[in-house]
C-alpha positions as semicolon CSV with decimal commas, in nm:
position;residue;x (nm);y (nm);z (nm)
1;I;0,327;1,668;1,120
2;K;0,287;1,796;0,704
3;R;-0,078;1,866;0,758
4;Y;0,015;2,072;1,061
5;L;0,290;2,293;0,878
6;S;0,084;2,343;0,486
7;G;-0,230;2,465;0,782
8;A;-0,034;2,702;0,953
9;G;0,185;2,821;0,623
10;I;0,550;2,679;0,731
11;P;0,718;2,545;0,429
12;F;0,884;2,276;0,429
13;V;1,072;2,027;0,223
14;D;0,987;1,667;0,298
15;C;1,264;1,380;0,197
16;L;1,293;0,972;0,226
17;I;1,484;0,727;0,079
18;H;1,301;0,643;-0,322
19;P;1,094;0,363;-0,371
20;I;1,374;0,239;-0,635
21;R;1,599;0,029;-0,451
22;F;1,801;-0,108;-0,846
23;M;2,017;0,155;-0,928
24;D;2,424;0,246;-0,850
25;D;2,286;0,327;-0,552
26;V;1,937;0,439;-0,366
27;F;1,842;0,740;-0,323
28;L;1,603;1,013;-0,173
29;G;1,280;1,176;-0,223
30;F;1,172;1,532;-0,128
31;S;0,846;1,684;-0,189
32;S;0,767;2,042;-0,076
33;N;0,421;2,287;-0,003
34;H;0,614;2,545;-0,123
35;P;0,521;2,544;-0,544
36;A;0,874;2,653;-0,608
37;I;1,039;2,506;-0,419
38;G;0,841;2,198;-0,556
39;R;0,973;2,371;-0,929
40;A;1,385;2,316;-0,787
41;L;1,316;2,010;-0,670
42;G;1,145;1,870;-0,971
43;S;1,417;2,057;-1,168
44;Y;1,672;1,783;-1,030
45;G;1,447;1,463;-1,097
46;L;1,646;1,134;-1,212
47;S;1,401;1,098;-1,577
48;D;1,220;0,749;-1,604
49;E;1,476;0,691;-1,883
50;A;1,745;0,668;-1,640
51;I;1,574;0,452;-1,442
52;R;1,434;0,179;-1,671
53;V;1,826;0,207;-1,772
54;G;1,893;0,090;-1,478
55;A;1,660;-0,191;-1,444
56;G;1,750;-0,320;-1,777
57;L;2,103;-0,367;-1,570
58;A;2,011;-0,432;-1,323
59;T;1,756;-0,717;-1,534
60;A;2,096;-0,878;-1,647
61;A;2,311;-0,851;-1,346
62;A;2,019;-1,035;-1,134
63;G;1,921;-1,365;-1,409
64;R;2,328;-1,431;-1,441
65;H;2,416;-1,748;-1,281
66;F;2,009;-1,758;-1,127
67;N;1,869;-2,090;-1,186
68;F;1,542;-2,164;-1,018
69;Q;1,251;-2,344;-1,102
70;C;0,823;-2,173;-1,184
71;R;0,593;-2,455;-1,232
72;G;0,463;-2,195;-1,585
73;R;0,260;-1,850;-1,500
74;T;0,390;-1,798;-1,174
75;A;0,284;-1,503;-0,992
76;L;0,517;-1,344;-0,695
77;V;0,352;-1,269;-0,318
78;I;0,595;-0,948;-0,140
79;G;0,584;-0,957;0,209
80;Q;0,660;-0,726;0,473
81;V;0,672;-0,560;0,816
82;A;0,399;-0,678;0,996
83;S;0,438;-0,332;1,098
84;D;0,508;-0,105;0,936
85;R;0,340;0,257;0,844
86;T;0,230;0,187;0,565
87;Q;-0,062;-0,130;0,651
88;I;-0,231;0,131;0,949
89;R;-0,593;0,200;0,865
90;D;-0,859;0,301;1,090
91;G;-0,596;0,287;1,369
92;G;-0,482;-0,080;1,352
93;F;-0,246;-0,294;1,103
94;V;-0,402;-0,466;0,814
95;G;-0,248;-0,744;0,683
96;F;-0,259;-1,034;0,433
97;P;-0,600;-1,184;0,629
98;H;-0,772;-0,892;0,545
99;F;-0,733;-0,978;0,151
100;A;-0,788;-1,277;0,212
101;D;-1,141;-1,309;-0,073
102;R;-0,885;-1,077;-0,347
103;L;-0,616;-1,343;-0,275
104;D;-0,800;-1,556;-0,383
105;A;-0,887;-1,448;-0,697
106;L;-0,561;-1,276;-0,802
107;L;-0,412;-1,660;-0,732
108;A;-0,609;-1,875;-0,820
109;D;-0,508;-1,871;-1,151
110;F;-0,115;-1,896;-1,177
111;D;0,030;-2,289;-1,175
112;D;0,307;-2,144;-0,923
113;V;0,307;-1,867;-0,645
114;L;0,600;-1,758;-0,446
115;V;0,604;-1,643;-0,120
116;K;0,905;-1,402;-0,006
117;P;0,940;-1,301;0,327
118;H;1,038;-0,977;0,440
119;P;1,376;-1,099;0,599
120;F;1,339;-0,867;0,901
121;D;0,994;-1,012;0,931
122;V;0,973;-1,389;0,838
123;D;0,749;-1,593;1,014
124;N;0,472;-1,316;1,037
125;V;0,120;-1,385;1,059
126;G;0,053;-1,286;0,712
127;I;0,235;-1,514;0,553
128;R;0,169;-1,787;0,772
129;F;-0,171;-1,704;0,720
130;I;-0,074;-1,730;0,329
131;E;0,032;-2,058;0,390
132;G;-0,264;-2,217;0,577
133;T;-0,519;-2,092;0,335
134;N;-0,577;-2,306;-0,011
135;I;-0,401;-2,172;-0,232
136;K;-0,023;-2,390;-0,338
137;A;0,195;-2,173;-0,250
138;R;0,553;-2,183;-0,143
139;R;0,760;-2,030;0,052
140;V;1,102;-1,905;-0,104
141;H;1,400;-1,658;0,025
142;E;1,589;-1,654;-0,349
143;N;1,654;-1,268;-0,417
144;V;1,344;-1,060;-0,549
145;Y;1,522;-0,864;-0,794
146;S;1,677;-1,271;-0,959
147;L;1,296;-1,321;-0,835
148;M;1,165;-1,065;-1,116
149;S;1,433;-1,144;-1,391
150;L;1,250;-1,511;-1,384
151;A;1,023;-1,417;-1,728
152;T;0,774;-1,650;-1,556
153;V;0,766;-1,470;-1,308
154;Q;0,418;-1,167;-1,425
155;D;0,294;-1,083;-1,159
156;V;0,385;-0,936;-0,789
157;I;0,131;-0,931;-0,554
158;T;0,145;-0,675;-0,188
159;L;-0,016;-0,514;-0,005
160;S;0,174;-0,167;0,013
161;S;0,533;-0,314;-0,050
162;S;0,784;-0,088;-0,244
163;V;0,877;-0,367;-0,438
164;G;0,536;-0,323;-0,586
165;M;0,657;-0,003;-0,777
166;E;1,017;-0,180;-0,912
167;A;0,822;-0,506;-1,015
168;P;0,687;-0,293;-1,352
169;Y;1,034;-0,217;-1,416
170;F;1,145;-0,596;-1,422
171;G;0,802;-0,657;-1,693
172;C;0,563;-0,750;-1,341
173;R;0,244;-0,662;-1,316
174;T;0,195;-0,532;-0,972
175;H;-0,118;-0,603;-0,784
176;F;-0,149;-0,295;-0,446
177;L;-0,396;-0,444;-0,203
178;L;-0,367;-0,112;0,006
179;G;-0,184;0,146;-0,289
180;E;0,141;0,223;-0,312
181;P;0,385;0,381;-0,075
182;V;0,423;0,683;-0,199
183;Q;0,232;0,908;-0,488
184;L;0,594;1,008;-0,703
185;Y;0,641;1,279;-0,919
186;C;0,527;1,275;-1,247
187;E;0,871;1,474;-1,454
188;Q;0,584;1,558;-1,726
189;K;0,315;1,678;-1,520
190;G;0,429;1,975;-1,401
191;T;0,514;2,171;-1,059
192;P;0,495;1,820;-0,766
193;T;0,205;1,894;-0,516
194;A;0,284;1,844;-0,214
195;A;0,197;1,465;-0,155
196;E;0,456;1,385;-0,462
197;Y;0,791;1,306;-0,369
198;V;1,087;1,392;-0,661
199;G;1,311;1,146;-0,686
200;I;1,733;1,310;-0,662
201;Y;1,992;1,068;-0,684
202;D;2,283;1,278;-0,551
203;A;2,285;1,682;-0,665
204;F;2,207;1,716;-0,245
205;L;2,470;1,645;-0,135
206;T;2,614;1,903;-0,296
207;P;2,584;2,330;-0,173
208;D;2,404;2,436;-0,486
209;F;2,149;2,204;-0,461
210;W;2,063;2,361;-0,126
211;R;2,072;2,733;-0,268
212;S;1,850;2,625;-0,483
213;V;1,622;2,492;-0,267
214;L;1,607;2,707;0,002
215;K;1,667;3,109;-0,282
216;P;1,256;3,118;-0,294
217;L;1,186;3,100;0,108
218;Q;1,099;3,525;0,231
219;G;1,387;3,648;0,360
220;V;1,653;3,399;0,303
221;T;1,990;3,478;0,120
222;V;2,182;3,219;-0,067
223;T;2,505;3,280;-0,217
224;P;2,629;3,282;-0,571
225;P;2,639;2,868;-0,692
226;S;2,929;2,765;-0,732
227;G;2,903;2,463;-0,976
228;F;3,106;2,201;-0,780
229;K;2,933;1,837;-0,809
230;V;3,026;1,462;-0,563
231;M;3,249;1,253;-0,820
232;P;2,962;0,997;-0,800
233;K;3,047;0,687;-0,661
234;P;2,838;0,362;-0,629
235;N;2,663;0,253;-0,366
236;R;2,743;0,590;-0,086
237;L;2,390;0,544;0,031
238;R;2,405;0,199;0,069
239;I;2,700;0,187;0,312
240;S;2,645;0,450;0,448
241;L;2,377;0,347;0,572
242;Q;2,450;-0,016;0,570
243;S;2,113;-0,132;0,429
244;F;2,176;-0,308;0,025
245;W;1,777;-0,404;0,013
246;G;1,842;-0,711;-0,124
247;F;2,105;-0,540;-0,459
248;D;2,390;-0,674;-0,269
249;A;2,325;-0,973;-0,428
250;I;2,324;-0,883;-0,770
251;D;2,649;-0,627;-0,667
252;G;2,877;-0,853;-0,502
253;G;3,117;-0,605;-0,482
254;H;2,935;-0,468;-0,201
255;R;2,796;-0,678;0,096
256;A;2,600;-0,474;0,399
257;A;2,751;-0,587;0,769
């Protein structure tokens, strides 16, 4: 749809749930094929420093009272739903069996290999494939942030899970077999491209955000800015979406239904 809109010269604003999900709330990523709108979006971008501070707080909370024994240098393999849209290649879905040789090479030198299935697809063919190979892997169901907070977990292997984009903030190296699920805007790079998503924490809840985003459009008149800001509230979108992505395990004050 975005390719069609760009080809027809039609401006768009696209948004998705940002892959960084360990902050006080989940937030959205925005992109646009209109340069002036892109610049407006970039001005609201959440800084990498803020994310790193959030990761430090999450690491401290995740590791507290988490007793899990690893056998030395450990790799964490992250499973996904087998029908995840990021796994589509050449008209079909790609999984761990398509990367058997690379998995063998990546995991050969680890003392311990933990396989964390996706909670919505615990026993899919990719997980069973890894368990059926010569890789000495063991399935785990502990919270993913708690697992990444372990000092022995140094590497995260995944097809294209958003956890792979979170892992470096926990001090882990990520090995994407397919690639990152989304292209994020870097705050030092100037105007975001149509393919890059700007992480915006909660400004999009205010009228002023939409005033500044829509103002560059030809023929659109917006009212003057009001300065109104929504009061901060942890887990606002998590509760609204009823999706916690494992964060409820390290922030026990709220639980998804």
